C-alpha positions as CSV (number, residue, x, y, z in Angstrom):
1,M,158.6,106.6,51.4
2,V,160.1,103.4,52.7
3,N,159.1,104.2,56.2
4,S,155.5,105.1,55.1
5,G,155.2,101.7,53.3
6,V,156.4,99.8,56.4
7,G,153.8,101.7,58.5
8,S,151.0,101.0,56.1
9,M,151.8,97.3,56.0
10,A,151.8,97.2,59.9
11,V,148.5,98.9,60.1
12,K,147.0,96.4,57.7
13,R,148.3,93.4,59.7
14,M,146.9,94.8,63.0
15,A,143.4,95.6,61.7
16,P,142.0,92.1,61.9
17,V,143.3,91.8,65.5
18,A,141.7,95.1,66.5
19,L,138.4,94.0,64.9
20,L,138.4,90.8,66.9
21,L,139.1,92.7,70.2
22,L,136.3,95.1,69.4
23,A,133.8,92.3,68.7
24,A,134.6,90.6,72.0
25,C,133.5,93.8,73.8
26,I,130.0,93.9,72.1
27,P,127.2,91.9,73.9
28,Q,125.9,89.0,71.8
29,R,122.2,88.6,71.1
30,G,120.5,86.4,73.7
31,G,122.9,87.5,76.5
32,A,121.7,88.8,79.9
33,Y,121.7,92.5,78.9
34,D,119.7,91.7,75.7
35,D,117.0,90.0,77.8
36,P,114.0,92.4,78.2
37,G,113.3,90.9,81.6
38,Y,116.8,91.5,83.0
39,R,117.3,93.9,85.8
40,A,120.7,95.0,87.0
41,P,121.4,94.0,90.7
42,P,120.4,96.8,93.0
43,R,123.1,98.9,94.6
44,E,123.3,98.1,98.3
45,R,122.7,101.0,100.7
46,Q,125.4,101.7,103.1
47,D,124.0,101.9,106.6
48,R,125.0,105.1,108.5
49,N,125.1,103.2,111.8
50,P,125.7,99.5,111.1
51,E,124.2,97.2,113.7
52,P,125.8,93.8,113.3
53,Q,123.7,92.3,116.2
54,Q,120.6,92.5,114.1
55,E,119.7,89.8,111.6
56,R,119.0,90.5,108.0
57,W,115.8,89.4,106.5
58,E,115.8,88.0,103.0
59,R,112.6,89.1,101.3
60,P,111.3,87.3,98.2
61,A,111.9,89.2,95.0
62,L,108.7,91.2,95.1
63,G,108.5,94.9,94.7
64,N,111.5,96.9,95.8
65,E,114.7,95.0,96.4
66,Q,115.8,96.8,99.6
67,D,116.4,94.5,102.6
68,V,114.3,95.0,105.7
69,R,116.3,94.5,108.9
70,R,114.7,93.6,112.2
71,L,115.5,92.5,115.7
72,P,115.9,88.7,116.1
73,A,112.5,87.2,116.8
74,P,110.7,83.9,117.0
75,P,108.4,82.8,114.2
76,N,105.2,84.8,113.9
77,A,102.5,83.6,116.3
78,W,100.0,82.7,113.6
79,Q,102.3,80.1,112.0
80,S,104.1,78.7,115.0
81,R,101.6,75.8,115.7
82,K,100.6,73.7,112.7
83,V,96.9,72.8,112.6
84,Q,95.7,69.3,111.7
85,A,92.6,69.4,109.6
86,D,90.8,66.7,111.7
87,S,87.4,68.3,111.9
88,R,84.3,66.2,112.7
89,V,81.1,66.4,110.6
90,I,78.0,66.6,112.7
91,A,74.5,65.9,111.5
92,G,71.8,68.3,112.6
93,T,69.8,66.8,115.5
94,S,68.2,67.7,118.9
95,Y,69.2,67.2,122.5
96,T,67.2,67.2,125.7
97,V,69.0,68.9,128.6
98,R,69.7,66.5,131.6
99,P,70.7,67.3,135.2
100,G,74.3,68.6,135.4
101,D,74.4,69.6,131.7
102,S,76.0,72.8,130.5
103,L,76.4,74.1,127.0
104,R,80.1,73.1,127.1
105,S,79.3,69.5,128.2
106,I,76.6,69.2,125.5
107,S,79.1,70.5,123.0
108,A,81.5,67.7,124.0
109,K,78.7,65.1,123.8
110,T,77.4,66.1,120.4
111,G,80.5,67.5,118.7
112,A,78.9,70.8,117.8
113,G,80.2,74.1,119.1
114,S,78.7,75.5,122.3
115,E,78.5,78.9,120.7
116,A,76.7,77.5,117.7
117,I,74.2,75.7,119.9
118,A,73.6,79.0,121.8
119,R,73.0,80.9,118.6
120,A,70.7,78.2,117.2
121,N,68.5,78.3,120.3
122,D,68.7,82.1,121.0
123,I,70.4,81.5,124.4
124,P,72.0,84.8,125.5
125,P,74.9,85.2,128.0
126,P,75.3,83.9,130.6
127,F,74.0,80.9,128.7
128,V,71.5,79.5,131.2
129,I,69.8,76.2,130.2
130,R,67.1,74.2,132.2
131,V,66.5,70.5,132.6
132,G,64.1,69.1,130.1
133,Q,64.8,71.9,127.6
134,K,65.0,70.6,124.0
135,L,67.9,72.1,122.1
136,I,68.6,72.3,118.4
137,I,72.0,70.9,117.6
138,P,73.2,72.6,114.4
139,G,74.9,70.3,111.9
140,G,78.2,71.2,110.2
141,R,81.9,70.6,110.1
142,Y,83.5,71.5,113.5
143,H,87.2,71.9,114.3
144,L,88.4,71.4,117.9
145,V,90.8,74.2,118.8
146,R,94.1,73.1,120.4
147,D,96.5,75.1,122.6
148,G,98.5,77.7,120.6
149,E,96.5,77.4,117.3
150,T,95.5,80.6,115.6
151,G,92.6,81.5,113.4
152,I,94.8,82.1,110.4
153,A,96.5,78.7,110.7
154,I,93.1,77.0,111.0
155,A,91.9,78.8,107.9
156,V,95.0,77.7,105.9
157,A,94.6,74.1,107.1
158,Y,91.0,73.9,105.8
159,G,91.5,76.1,102.7
160,V,88.9,78.7,103.8
161,D,89.3,82.4,104.1
162,W,89.6,83.4,107.8
163,S,87.0,86.2,107.2
164,R,84.4,83.5,106.4
165,I,85.2,81.6,109.6
166,I,84.8,84.9,111.6
167,A,81.4,85.5,109.9
168,V,79.9,82.0,110.4
169,N,81.1,81.8,114.0
170,E,80.2,85.5,114.8
171,L,83.6,86.0,116.4
172,Q,84.2,89.3,118.2
173,E,87.0,91.4,119.7
174,P,89.6,90.5,121.0
175,Y,89.4,87.4,118.6
176,I,91.4,85.1,121.0
177,L,90.3,81.4,120.5
178,R,89.9,79.1,123.5
179,T,91.4,75.6,123.8
180,G,88.5,73.2,123.5
181,Q,86.4,75.6,121.5
182,R,84.7,74.1,118.4
183,L,84.8,76.3,115.4
184,L,82.3,75.8,112.5
185,I,84.2,75.5,109.2
186,P,82.2,76.9,106.3
187,D,81.6,74.6,103.3
188,T,83.2,75.4,99.9
189,A,82.9,73.8,96.5
190,S,85.5,73.3,93.8
191,P,85.4,75.4,90.6
192,N,83.3,72.7,89.0
193,G,80.7,72.9,91.8
194,R,81.4,69.5,93.2
195,P,82.2,68.9,96.9
196,E,85.9,68.8,97.7
197,T,87.9,66.9,100.3
198,I,89.8,68.9,102.9
199,E,93.1,67.9,101.2
200,Q,91.9,69.0,97.7
201,R,90.6,72.3,99.1
202,A,93.8,73.1,101.0
203,A,96.0,72.1,98.0
204,R,94.4,74.7,95.7
205,F,93.9,77.3,98.4
206,H,96.2,80.3,98.7
207,L,95.8,82.7,101.6
208,D,96.7,86.3,100.7
209,L,97.2,87.8,104.1
210,D,95.9,91.2,104.8
211,V,95.9,93.4,107.9
212,D,92.5,92.2,109.0
213,D,93.7,88.6,109.0
214,I,96.6,89.4,111.2
215,V,94.6,91.6,113.6
216,T,91.7,89.2,114.0
217,G,93.4,85.8,113.4
218,G,97.0,86.1,114.6
219,Q,96.5,85.5,118.4
220,P,97.2,82.0,119.6
221,A,94.5,80.1,121.4
222,I,94.5,80.0,125.2
223,A,93.1,77.7,127.9
224,E,89.5,78.3,128.9
225,K,90.1,80.2,132.1
226,A,93.6,81.5,131.4
227,K,94.4,85.2,130.7
228,P,96.6,86.6,128.0
229,A,100.1,87.6,129.0
230,A,100.8,91.1,130.2
231,P,102.8,93.3,127.7
232,T,106.6,93.3,128.0
233,A,108.5,96.4,129.0
234,S,111.1,96.4,126.2
235,S,112.2,94.6,123.0
236,A,114.8,92.7,125.0
237,R,112.2,90.2,126.3
238,V,110.7,88.0,123.6
239,L,107.4,86.3,124.3
240,S,106.8,82.7,123.1
241,P,105.0,82.8,119.7
242,T,102.3,80.6,121.3
243,T,101.6,83.2,124.0
244,P,98.6,85.4,123.4
245,V,99.1,89.1,124.5
246,A,96.6,91.3,126.3
247,A,95.7,94.6,124.6
248,P,94.9,97.8,126.5
249,A,91.2,98.1,127.5
250,R,90.9,101.8,126.6
251,L,92.5,104.2,124.2
252,A,94.5,106.7,126.1
253,G,94.1,110.1,124.4
254,G,94.0,110.7,120.7
255,F,96.4,109.9,117.9
256,Q,99.5,111.8,116.7
257,W,101.3,111.8,113.4
258,P,103.7,108.9,113.1
259,L,106.2,111.2,111.3
260,R,106.4,114.4,109.4
261,G,106.0,114.4,105.7
262,N,103.7,115.2,102.8
263,V,100.7,113.0,102.3
264,I,101.1,111.6,98.8
265,K,98.2,109.2,98.7
266,R,94.9,109.6,100.6
267,F,92.5,107.2,102.1
268,G,89.9,105.5,99.9
269,P,89.7,104.5,96.2
270,G,92.4,105.6,93.9
271,A,92.2,106.9,90.3
272,S,92.7,103.5,88.8
273,G,90.1,101.8,91.1
274,E,92.5,100.4,93.7
275,R,91.6,100.8,97.4
276,N,93.9,102.4,99.9
277,D,93.1,101.5,103.5
278,G,95.3,104.3,104.9
279,I,97.5,107.2,103.8
280,K,101.0,107.3,102.3
281,I,103.4,109.8,103.7
282,A,106.6,110.7,101.8
283,T,109.7,110.8,104.0
284,P,113.5,110.5,103.8
285,L,115.0,107.1,104.3
286,D,115.6,106.1,107.9
287,T,113.3,108.6,109.4
288,P,112.1,107.5,112.9
289,V,108.5,106.1,112.8
290,L,106.7,106.9,116.0
291,A,103.8,105.2,117.7
292,A,100.6,107.2,117.1
293,A,99.3,106.4,120.6
294,D,100.0,104.3,123.7
295,G,99.5,100.6,123.0
296,V,100.8,97.1,122.7
297,V,102.6,95.7,119.6
298,A,100.3,93.0,118.1
299,Y,102.5,92.2,115.1
300,V,106.0,92.7,113.7
301,G,107.1,91.1,110.5
302,S,106.7,91.0,106.7
303,D,103.9,88.6,105.8
304,I,102.1,91.1,103.6
305,P,104.4,91.5,100.6
306,A,102.9,94.8,99.4
307,L,103.6,96.5,102.8
308,G,107.1,95.1,103.4
309,G,108.3,95.7,107.0
310,L,105.2,96.0,109.1
311,V,104.2,97.0,112.7
312,I,100.7,96.7,114.0
313,I,99.8,98.2,117.4
314,R,96.6,97.7,119.5
315,H,95.4,100.7,121.5
316,G,92.2,99.6,123.3
317,D,88.5,100.3,122.5
318,G,89.0,98.3,119.3
319,W,91.5,100.8,117.8
320,T,94.5,99.6,115.9
321,T,97.3,101.4,113.9
322,V,99.4,100.0,111.1
323,Y,102.8,101.1,109.9
324,G,104.1,99.7,106.6
325,H,107.1,99.9,104.2
326,A,109.6,100.1,107.1
327,G,113.3,99.6,106.5
328,Q,114.1,98.6,110.1
329,L,111.8,97.2,112.8
330,L,112.7,98.2,116.4
331,V,110.0,96.5,118.5
332,Q,108.7,93.0,119.4
333,R,105.3,91.4,119.5
334,G,103.8,92.0,122.9
335,Q,105.9,95.0,123.7
336,A,104.1,98.0,125.4
337,V,104.9,101.3,123.7
338,K,104.1,104.9,124.5
339,K,102.8,107.7,122.2
340,G,105.8,109.1,120.3
341,Q,108.1,106.1,121.0
342,M,110.2,105.1,118.0
343,I,109.0,101.7,116.7
344,A,110.7,101.6,113.2
345,L,112.8,103.4,110.7
346,S,111.2,104.4,107.4
347,G,112.1,102.6,104.2
348,N,110.9,101.6,100.7
349,S,110.3,97.9,101.4
350,G,107.3,96.1,99.9
351,F,105.8,97.6,96.8
352,A,106.9,101.2,97.6
353,D,108.8,102.9,94.8
354,R,110.2,105.6,97.1
355,P,110.8,106.0,100.8
356,E,107.4,106.4,102.4
357,L,105.2,105.3,105.3
358,H,101.9,103.4,104.8
359,F,99.8,104.4,107.9
360,E,96.4,103.1,108.8
361,I,93.9,103.6,111.7
362,R,91.3,100.9,112.2
363,Q,88.3,100.6,114.4
364,G,87.5,97.0,114.9
365,R,87.8,95.3,111.5
366,N,87.2,98.5,109.6
367,P,89.9,100.9,108.3
368,V,89.0,104.6,108.8
369,D,90.4,107.8,107.3
370,P,93.3,108.8,109.5
371,L,93.3,112.5,108.5
372,P,90.3,113.6,110.6
373,R,91.7,111.8,113.6
374,L,95.2,113.4,113.4
375,P,96.1,116.9,114.6
376,A,95.8,119.7,112.1
377,R,99.1,120.9,110.8
């Protein structure tokens, strides 16, 4: 009985200590784990074949938290040369052609774009004018293109969608601007309908890049009589970001599947009204992604958050293919690739919730359904 009493008293003395220890283990209200917005840090994936020579890319916390790794590369061409918004506003007027004049020299005299003058006066290529001819000089705001500037960078500088600049200037494939070219910048109004300064417009403007912007506005401007650079033979040679790259003239053969896998999302509008410009193909992580046809790499990067790691290839005849959600990018801008060549490894970067490939085929500026253009299987 004595021993039982001593044990009972010991238990009573230890009880408060045990309660304090237990309370310390219970999360308090207002802590991180009680926050409904808290997410545990993602578990890092162990690479099967670590490649220390490749740099890691820190993506903003959007969508899936997996890192996208890529070969070391210079800044993307479209953002390597900052554009000064120093356009000149020209009043509509007329001009009588003098001896020795050309549309280019008249453009320099008046400040209007030579292409805009040709359109206003219905002058077709090769743009022949005659002495004494009276030309309409269309008014507007014109930007003088400098060496290395891109369409996207010009759009950002003026706070205008690049697609609108394409439309008002009637730009065509291959969408390479020329140094000295004068681009017409469309007018915009503020939300209250009043005219804005360029600075006010640019301050409130936010460009959400899409594939069309990169395909049509990502090439740097080139001198009037210069030619784009020839494609490189491998990823070891990196072109300057201000160097435009020549695309193939013709599509060689048809397209092949970029990888094997089940199509989990088809081209066109989805059930909830969203638009899908390509197809989604389910695939295991780190599956080789293959070029669908011979071509030249037009873009490698991650400027479209929804698509994560992204490769865009030009194939000639206006055809382009797009490969998104990559986990590793294995080619460089300006690199020539062959059909079936590995260009990336699959991943779940961007807004993908599982390992998959986003694949598009485009004709000019228009996405088309890839399935009728791929071999039956």
